[in-house]
N, CA, C and O of each residue as an XYZ file, in Angstrom:
616
protein
N     -24.317     -4.558    -23.293
C     -24.115     -5.685    -21.712
C     -22.458     -5.539    -21.604
O     -21.875     -6.136    -20.699
N     -21.679     -4.678    -22.612
C     -20.303     -4.741    -22.409
C     -20.238     -3.386    -21.012
O     -19.478     -3.182    -20.065
N     -21.295     -2.805    -21.475
C     -20.888     -1.128    -20.343
C     -21.433     -1.871    -18.710
O     -20.884     -1.675    -17.626
N     -22.602     -2.704    -18.965
C     -23.116     -3.691    -17.957
C     -21.907     -3.970    -17.006
O     -21.588     -3.420    -15.952
N     -21.475     -4.746    -17.533
C     -20.441     -5.226    -16.759
C     -19.213     -4.363    -16.094
O     -18.571     -4.532    -15.057
N     -19.157     -3.376    -17.118
C     -17.769     -2.785    -16.939
C     -18.673     -2.009    -15.499
O     -18.347     -2.288    -14.345
N     -19.563     -1.245    -15.751
C     -20.247     -0.363    -14.367
C     -20.109     -1.029    -12.744
O     -19.973     -0.519    -11.632
N     -20.230     -2.559    -13.301
C     -20.330     -3.165    -12.192
C     -19.057     -3.411    -11.852
O     -18.915     -3.078    -10.676
N     -17.814     -3.936    -12.417
C     -17.007     -4.032    -11.972
C     -16.062     -2.732    -11.414
O     -15.276     -2.857    -10.476
N     -16.235     -1.711    -12.011
C     -15.621     -0.165    -11.916
C     -16.221     -0.129    -10.113
O     -15.487      0.248     -9.200
N     -17.677     -0.604     -9.903
C     -18.456     -0.253     -8.720
C     -17.502     -1.092     -8.132
O     -16.918     -0.527     -7.207
N     -16.994     -2.692     -8.425
C     -16.651     -3.422     -7.340
C     -14.737     -3.357     -6.910
O     -13.901     -3.915     -6.199
N     -14.889     -2.195     -7.983
C     -13.171     -2.055     -7.279
C     -13.127     -0.936     -6.425
O     -12.242     -0.898     -5.570
N     -14.237      0.314     -6.556
C     -14.400      1.164     -5.908
C     -14.560      0.706     -4.255
O     -13.870      1.223     -3.376
N     -15.594     -0.358     -3.990
C     -15.976     -0.854     -3.134
C     -14.648     -1.368     -2.703
O     -14.085     -0.796     -1.769
N     -14.220     -2.150     -3.148
C     -12.701     -3.086     -2.208
C     -11.876     -1.304     -2.209
O     -12.258     -0.413     -1.450
N     -11.584     -1.260     -2.470
C     -10.558      0.196     -2.453
C     -10.920      1.040     -1.159
O     -10.146      1.393     -0.270
N     -12.365      1.294     -1.274
C     -12.838      2.247     -0.458
C     -12.918      1.152      0.947
O     -12.705      1.643      2.055
N     -13.187     -0.110      0.844
C     -12.983     -1.142      2.488
C     -11.566     -1.093      2.777
O     -11.164     -1.034      3.940
N     -10.654     -1.117      1.610
C      -9.209     -1.463      1.771
C      -8.680     -0.473      2.636
O      -8.167     -0.772      3.714
N      -8.775      0.656      2.232
C      -8.249      1.984      2.278
C      -8.571      3.262      3.203
O      -7.803      4.050      3.755
N      -9.942      3.192      3.180
C     -10.534      4.175      3.800
C     -10.780      5.516      2.054
O     -11.636      6.376      1.847
N      -9.949      5.195      1.462
C     -10.101      5.844      0.338
C      -9.247      4.885     -0.847
O      -8.358      4.034     -0.813
N     -10.518      5.922     -2.460
C      -9.901      5.393     -3.419
C      -8.585      6.140     -4.694
O      -8.221      7.120     -5.344
N      -8.411      5.072     -4.414
C      -6.821      5.701     -5.477
C      -6.895      5.567     -6.792
O      -7.310      6.503     -7.475
N      -6.414      4.109     -7.478
C      -6.589      4.551     -8.776
C      -6.905      3.287     -9.097
O      -6.517      2.378     -8.364
N      -7.773      2.980    -10.414
C      -8.258      1.545    -10.737
C      -8.110      1.871    -12.260
O      -8.778      2.706    -12.869
N      -7.057      1.018    -12.811
C      -7.428      0.494    -14.120
C      -8.528     -0.669    -14.946
O      -8.370     -1.836    -14.589
N      -9.234     -0.500    -15.639
C     -10.257     -1.103    -16.552
C      -9.956     -1.965    -17.561
O      -9.857     -1.321    -18.606
N      -9.798     -2.923    -17.698
C      -9.440     -3.127    -19.177
C     -10.854     -4.651    -19.770
O     -11.009     -5.758    -19.255
N     -11.473     -4.136    -20.761
C     -12.865     -4.785    -21.157
C     -12.519     -5.895    -22.104
O     -11.310     -5.749    -22.283
N     -12.940     -6.975    -22.841
C     -12.495     -7.543    -23.473
C     -13.796     -7.505    -24.521
O     -14.974     -7.333    -24.208
N     -13.274     -7.704    -25.780
C     -14.259     -7.421    -27.164
C     -15.647     -8.164    -27.099
O     -15.218     -9.272    -26.776
N     -16.493     -8.266    -27.150
C     -17.561     -9.252    -26.680
C     -18.152     -9.547    -28.229
O     -18.749     -8.839    -29.040
N     -17.694    -10.929    -28.237
C     -18.070    -11.762    -29.455
C     -19.677    -11.948    -29.659
O     -20.611    -12.032    -28.861
N     -19.619    -11.965    -30.570
C     -21.271    -12.753    -30.750
C     -21.481    -14.504    -30.264
O     -21.092    -15.321    -31.099
N     -21.887    -14.876    -29.372
C     -21.840    -16.059    -29.038
C     -20.870    -15.977    -27.436
O     -21.327    -16.428    -26.385
N     -19.493    -15.318    -27.548
C     -18.834    -15.681    -26.620
C     -19.258    -14.527    -25.586
O     -19.773    -13.462    -25.928
N     -18.920    -14.958    -24.091
C     -18.867    -14.689    -23.178
C     -18.165    -13.222    -23.128
O     -17.544    -12.787    -24.098
N     -18.286    -12.644    -22.160
C     -17.796    -11.578    -21.701
C     -16.617    -12.071    -20.824
O     -16.672    -13.011    -20.031
N     -15.260    -11.087    -21.161
C     -13.726    -11.179    -19.786
C     -14.277     -9.681    -20.072
O     -15.070     -9.033    -20.756
N     -13.367     -9.602    -19.141
C     -12.630     -8.273    -18.274
C     -11.942     -8.580    -17.278
O     -12.154     -9.500    -16.487
N     -10.887     -7.639    -17.279
C      -9.650     -7.385    -16.309
C     -10.089     -6.774    -15.527
O     -11.185     -6.281    -15.792
N      -9.449     -6.473    -14.108
C      -9.486     -5.255    -12.910
C      -8.131     -5.225    -12.770
O      -7.565     -6.278    -13.064
N      -7.350     -4.184    -12.352
C      -6.306     -3.820    -11.516
C      -6.398     -3.039    -10.764
O      -6.165     -1.867    -11.064
N      -6.681     -3.319     -9.812
C      -6.553     -1.963     -8.372
C      -5.387     -1.721     -8.016
O      -4.685     -2.667     -7.658
N      -4.924     -0.538     -8.017
C      -3.677     -0.296     -7.428
C      -4.047      0.815     -6.217
O      -4.223      1.994     -6.524
N      -4.133      0.446     -5.079
C      -5.130      0.967     -4.255
C      -3.478      1.864     -3.245
O      -2.294      1.538     -3.151
N      -4.054      2.688     -2.858
C      -2.673      3.497     -1.850
C      -3.476      3.285     -0.676
O      -4.664      3.440     -0.391
N      -2.066      2.735      0.123
C      -2.673      2.453      1.394
C      -1.129      3.140      2.250
O       0.034      2.736      2.261
N      -1.826      4.359      2.917
C      -0.814      5.019      3.690
C      -1.236      4.699      5.247
O      -0.449      5.092      6.108
N      -2.503      3.968      5.690
C      -2.089      3.518      7.197
C      -2.484      4.596      7.677
O      -1.639      4.910      8.515
N      -3.195      5.279      7.645
C      -3.220      6.717      8.734
C      -2.538      8.032      8.419
O      -2.973      9.103      8.843
N      -1.477      7.925      7.677
C      -0.350      8.552      6.745
C      -1.140     10.195      6.585
O      -2.326     10.143      6.260
N      -0.626     11.398      6.765
C      -0.580     12.226      5.976
C      -0.282     12.235      4.532
O       0.430     11.258      4.297
N      -0.613     13.187      3.034
C       0.429     12.913      2.206
C       1.708     13.487      2.917
O       2.628     12.672      2.850
N       2.089     14.804      3.670
C       2.876     15.190      4.155
C       3.788     13.602      4.572
O       4.696     13.029      3.970
N       3.185     13.322      5.639
C       4.071     12.292      6.140
C       4.547     11.062      5.456
O       5.594     10.490      5.757
N       3.615     10.628      4.387
C       3.965      9.849      3.645
C       4.783     10.340      2.847
O       5.563      9.621      2.224
N       4.761     11.491      2.735
C       6.180     12.025      1.752
C       7.995     12.235      2.451
O       9.140     12.263      2.000
N       7.124     12.370      4.133
C       8.738     12.208      4.985
C       9.334     10.504      4.428
O      10.409     10.280      3.870
N       7.985      9.227      4.884
C       8.844      8.240      4.490
C       9.190      7.512      2.962
O       9.931      6.583      2.643
N       8.437      8.252      2.328
C       8.999      7.884      0.570
C      10.218      8.661      0.778
O      10.952      8.159     -0.072
N      10.998      9.688      1.445
C      12.158     10.131      1.195
C      13.112      9.550      1.651
O      14.169      9.365      1.049
N      12.862      9.206      2.730
C      14.094      8.301      3.674
C      13.715      6.744      2.915
O      14.626      6.059      3.380
N      13.172      6.125      2.323
C      12.836      5.529      1.271
C      14.358      5.649     -0.144
O      15.274      4.925     -0.535
N      13.893      6.806     -0.401
C      14.914      7.062     -1.330
C      16.154      7.103     -1.193
O      16.984      6.556     -1.918
N      16.439      8.085      0.223
C      18.091      7.693      0.714
C      18.542      6.306      0.842
O      19.457      5.770      0.217
N      18.067      5.988      1.400
C      18.116      4.183      2.185
C      18.075      2.805      0.973
O      18.663      1.725      1.022
N      17.219      3.312      0.013
C      17.266      2.012     -1.215
C      16.471      2.510     -2.427
O      15.666      1.821     -3.052
N      16.796      3.817     -2.694
C      16.900      4.152     -4.191
C      15.330      3.985     -4.280
O      14.715      3.412     -5.180
N      14.786      4.632     -3.108
C      12.779      3.845     -3.575
C      13.350      4.609     -5.664
O      13.906      3.902     -6.505
N      13.055      5.709     -5.817
C      12.559      6.666     -6.895
C      13.655      5.945     -8.434
O      13.723      6.468     -9.546
N      14.355      4.691     -7.992
C      15.731      5.086     -8.941
C      14.828      3.365     -9.761
O      13.614      3.187     -9.859
N      15.889      2.444    -10.183
C      15.185      1.624    -11.270
C      14.894      0.611    -10.645
O      14.378     -0.296    -11.298
N      15.127      0.398     -9.106
C      14.344     -0.877     -8.665
C      12.692     -0.586     -8.460
O      11.725     -1.159     -8.961
N      12.773      0.524     -7.529
C      11.432      1.032     -7.099
C      10.986      2.368     -7.685
O      10.840      3.360     -6.971
N      10.744      2.372     -9.177
C      10.587      3.246     -9.741
C       8.951      4.364     -8.955
O       7.870      4.511     -9.525
N       9.210      4.737     -8.068
C       7.935      5.308     -7.649
C       8.228      6.744     -7.811
O       9.252      7.241     -8.278
N       7.061      7.401     -7.305
C       7.517      9.244     -7.024
C       6.803      9.471     -5.596
O       5.824      8.978     -5.034
N       7.865     10.561     -5.245
C       7.864     10.887     -3.852
C       6.646     12.138     -4.010
O       6.832     13.346     -4.156
N       5.265     11.332     -3.918
C       3.732     11.796     -4.117
C       3.314     11.704     -2.904
O       2.722     12.765     -2.708
N       3.246     10.866     -1.656
C       2.424     11.043     -0.522
C       1.552     10.011     -0.615
O       0.825      9.711      0.332
N       1.540      9.341     -1.816
C       0.745      8.077     -1.948
C       1.293      6.664     -1.391
O       1.152      5.874     -2.325
N       1.672      6.214     -0.645
C       2.241      4.982     -0.268
C       1.433      3.514     -1.174
O       0.426      2.959     -0.734
N       2.159      3.089     -2.505
C       1.064      2.238     -3.656
C       2.369      1.275     -3.479
O       3.273      1.625     -2.720
N       2.405      0.629     -3.863
C       3.404     -0.803     -4.301
C       4.847     -0.772     -4.543
O       5.621     -1.669     -4.212
N       5.244      0.596     -5.296
C       6.504      0.781     -4.984
C       7.069      1.060     -3.810
O       7.784      0.191     -3.310
N       6.801      2.797     -2.855
C       6.463      2.601     -1.824
C       7.003      1.144     -1.241
O       8.073      0.661     -0.872
N       5.837      0.798     -1.358
C       5.799     -0.936     -0.111
C       6.709     -1.404     -0.712
O       7.654     -0.932     -0.081
N       7.307     -2.246     -1.807
C       8.669     -2.758     -1.871
C       9.762     -2.192     -1.036
O      10.310     -2.656     -0.036
N       9.937     -1.149     -1.643
C      10.938     -0.523     -0.879
C      10.707     -0.663      0.878
O      11.727     -1.130      1.385
N       9.946     -0.458      1.593
C       9.615     -0.506      2.975
C       9.736     -2.040      3.353
O      10.226     -2.404      4.421
N       9.114     -3.152      2.123
C       9.480     -4.491      2.602
C      10.970     -4.708      2.686
O      11.242     -5.574      3.518
N      11.967     -4.212      2.110
C      12.764     -4.396      2.116
C      13.383     -3.722      3.554
O      13.636     -4.579      4.400
N      13.578     -2.747      3.835
C      13.621     -2.451      5.128
C      13.210     -2.895      6.347
O      13.881     -2.795      7.375
N      11.794     -3.533      6.239
C      11.139     -4.720      7.342
C      12.231     -5.844      7.030
O      13.043     -6.184      7.892
N      12.213     -6.286      6.018
C      12.791     -7.466      5.734
C      14.260     -7.703      6.947
O      14.402     -8.587      7.792
N      15.096     -6.646      6.629
C      16.347     -6.974      7.123
C      16.142     -6.740      8.277
O      16.280     -7.831      8.831
N      15.873     -5.935      9.085
C      15.451     -5.968     11.085
C      14.477     -6.202     11.105
O      14.157     -5.468     12.041
N      13.350     -6.805     10.747
C      12.074     -6.156     11.275
C      11.187     -7.527     11.168
O      10.126     -7.670     11.775
N      11.613     -8.251     10.542
C      11.170    -10.095     10.581
C      10.238    -10.344      9.470
O       9.514    -11.339      9.439
N      10.260     -9.314      8.433
C       9.533     -9.705      7.512
C      10.038    -10.865      6.230
O      10.913    -10.608      5.403
N       9.397    -11.941      6.290
C       9.812    -12.655      5.467
C       9.042    -13.311      4.137
O       9.204    -14.400      3.585
N       7.882    -11.888      3.768
C       7.311    -12.488      2.390
C       8.194    -12.129      1.324
O       9.424    -12.105      1.335
N       7.218    -11.792      0.198
C       7.998    -11.808     -1.220
C       8.056    -10.097     -0.759
O       7.428     -9.496      0.113
N       9.111     -9.613     -1.770
C       8.382     -8.287     -1.949
C       7.619     -7.848     -3.371
O       7.850     -7.540     -4.540
N       6.755     -8.007     -2.600
C       5.674     -7.454     -4.179
C       5.040     -6.336     -3.563
O       3.872     -6.589     -3.856
N       5.000     -5.201     -2.868
C       4.653     -4.416     -2.999
C       2.888     -4.175     -2.130
O       2.195     -3.160     -2.201
N       2.609     -5.286     -1.477
C       0.935     -5.959     -1.205
C       1.614     -5.942      0.431
O       2.487     -6.739      0.774
N       0.981     -4.788      1.428
C       1.059     -4.404      2.601
C       0.163     -4.975      3.236
O      -0.653     -4.438      3.985
N       0.288     -6.371      2.912
C      -1.092     -7.484      3.716
C      -0.495     -7.347      5.137
O       0.275     -6.468      5.525
N      -1.072     -8.534      5.934
C      -0.524     -9.266      7.153
C       0.790     -9.714      7.816
O       0.970     -9.460      9.007
N       1.505    -10.222      7.256
C       2.885    -10.633      7.094
C       3.496     -9.016      7.336
O       3.962     -8.820      8.458
N       3.526     -7.792      6.313
C       4.041     -6.793      6.598
C       3.408     -6.058      7.528
O       4.195     -5.664      8.388
N       2.806     -5.874      7.618
C       1.734     -4.706      8.904
C       2.828     -5.531      9.530
O       3.982     -5.102      9.528
N       2.457     -6.941     10.181
C       3.397     -7.103     11.447
C       4.675     -7.089     11.618
O       5.200     -6.899     12.715
N       5.432     -7.331     10.317
C       6.728     -6.467     10.376
C       6.857     -4.946     11.014
O       7.862     -4.712     11.685
N       5.693     -3.715     10.791
C       5.836     -3.030     10.687
C       5.489     -2.463     12.024
O       5.755     -1.346     12.468
N       4.872     -3.406     12.551
C       4.226     -3.160     14.204
C       5.351     -3.242     14.916
O       5.755     -2.339     15.648
N       5.952     -4.402     14.728
C       7.571     -4.570     15.351
C       8.624     -3.806     15.034
O       9.553     -4.071     15.797
N       8.968     -2.774     14.064
C       9.636     -1.633     13.757
C       8.999     -0.501     14.773
O       9.682      0.268     15.449
N       7.855     -0.537     14.755
C       6.782      0.901     15.272
C       7.752      0.410     17.091
O       8.608      1.118     17.622
N       7.438     -0.404     17.418
C       7.696     -1.297     19.007
C       9.188     -0.767     19.042
O       9.187      0.141     19.873
N      10.202     -0.889     18.624
C      11.317     -0.856     18.520
C      11.430      0.753     18.633
O      11.769      1.428     19.605
N      11.033      1.164     17.316
C      11.488      3.061     17.160
C      10.808      3.855     17.840
O      11.289      4.964     18.074
N       9.661      3.549     18.282
C       8.748      4.449     18.661
C       7.969      3.806     20.348
O       7.033      4.228     21.028
N       8.650      2.962     20.460
C       7.626      2.228     21.825
C       6.799      2.554     21.743
O       6.470      3.378     22.596
N       5.622      2.126     20.494
C       4.374      1.799     20.743
C       4.218      0.634     21.040
O       4.770     -0.303     20.463
N       2.978      0.486     22.549
C       2.810     -0.430     22.470
C       1.551     -1.120     21.737
O       0.417     -0.644     21.697
N       2.030     -2.499     21.089
C       1.000     -2.464     20.175
C       1.543     -4.272     19.960
O       2.649     -4.775     19.761
N       0.030     -4.904     20.134
C      -0.445     -6.140     20.093
C       0.744     -6.382     18.285
O       0.743     -5.434     17.500
N       1.362     -7.327     18.027
C       1.975     -7.531     16.877
C       1.019     -8.925     16.275
O       1.273    -10.102     16.529
N       0.026     -8.484     15.533
C      -1.403     -9.161     15.073
C      -1.580     -8.947     13.460
O      -2.368     -9.661     12.840
N      -0.679     -7.756     12.696
C      -1.322     -7.911     11.651
C      -2.344     -6.645     10.960
O      -2.635     -6.546      9.768
N      -2.758     -5.784     12.017
C      -4.112     -5.429     11.729
C      -3.502     -3.985     11.545
O      -2.966     -3.696     12.615
N      -3.379     -3.101     10.763
C      -3.368     -2.134     10.641
C      -4.745     -0.836     11.443
O      -5.349      0.147     11.014
N      -4.705     -1.481     12.566
C      -5.646     -0.565     13.460
C      -5.504      1.118     13.857
O      -5.204      1.863     12.924
N      -5.632      1.487     14.692
C      -5.894      3.196     15.231
C      -4.544      3.245     16.197
O      -3.882      4.268     16.378
N      -4.250      1.903     16.803
C      -3.201      2.097     17.903
C      -1.706      2.118     16.578
O      -0.672      2.769     16.719
N      -2.046      1.219     15.394
C      -0.766      0.814     14.715
C      -0.271      2.339     13.628
O       0.821      2.754     13.242
N      -1.996      2.919     13.396
C      -1.784      4.169     12.475
C      -1.013      5.122     13.007
O      -0.071      5.740     12.512
N      -1.851      5.223     14.807
C      -1.274      6.577     15.444
C       0.280      6.360     15.637
O       0.917      7.406     15.762
N       0.879      5.376     15.674
C       2.410      5.045     15.890
C       3.115      5.212     14.577
O       4.194      5.790     14.450
N       2.595      4.800     13.854
C       2.939      4.728     12.200
C       3.066      6.434     11.946
O       3.996      6.748     11.203
N       2.396      7.339     12.379
C       2.040      8.662     12.135
C       3.355      9.419     12.766
O       3.859     10.407     12.232
N       3.888      8.761     14.098
C       4.430      9.020     15.238
C       6.124      9.145     14.053
O       6.851     10.054     13.651
N       6.048      7.449     13.897
C       7.537      6.935     13.132
C       7.873      7.747     12.248
O       8.985      8.257     12.382
N       6.764      8.268     10.672
C       7.008      9.537      9.671
C       7.133     10.371     10.836
O       8.298     10.675     11.092
N       6.447     10.725     11.441
C       7.405     12.232     12.152
C       8.747     12.681     12.592
O       9.392     13.725     12.490
N       8.953     11.385     13.178
C      10.469     11.292     13.711
C      11.606     11.210     12.316
O      12.637     11.874     12.207
N      11.054     10.175     11.307
C      12.177     10.879     10.443
C      12.190     12.343      9.368
O      12.647     12.453      8.230
N      11.786     12.939      9.881
C      11.707     14.563      9.284
C      12.817     14.917     10.403
O      13.442     15.971     10.287
N      13.059     14.079     11.447
C      14.406     15.696     12.133
C      15.324     15.463     12.081
O      16.186     16.270     12.432
């Protein structure tokens, strides 16, 4: 029974990861021991990469800039410059977005709707993107994000 639950949870995490990002990054699965007469318990934690259209190289450029500005790979945001924008990358980026682009949410590493709205404001200001600030990382937002990351390399 535990293996059936585990297979279903892994499938669910994979589906959520694919739906959210178009790629499946990582997931950790923890299953509880099943005792006789006890219900099975399981916990799933997905650490999805949210690059929003950036290539690995472009994401590395952004992470290097975050390192310079906010100590991205230091104690506060212990991330790696690996081209995968995971929770630590987004925490550092949220700090930047909070300072100048109206991000008012928690510094939680979740690039949700409020983070994307602040990102869209940054993209309008920095690369002149003609975007609607709607919190959706659609094709225009992704193209502007790539343009912004490339501009950081100069």
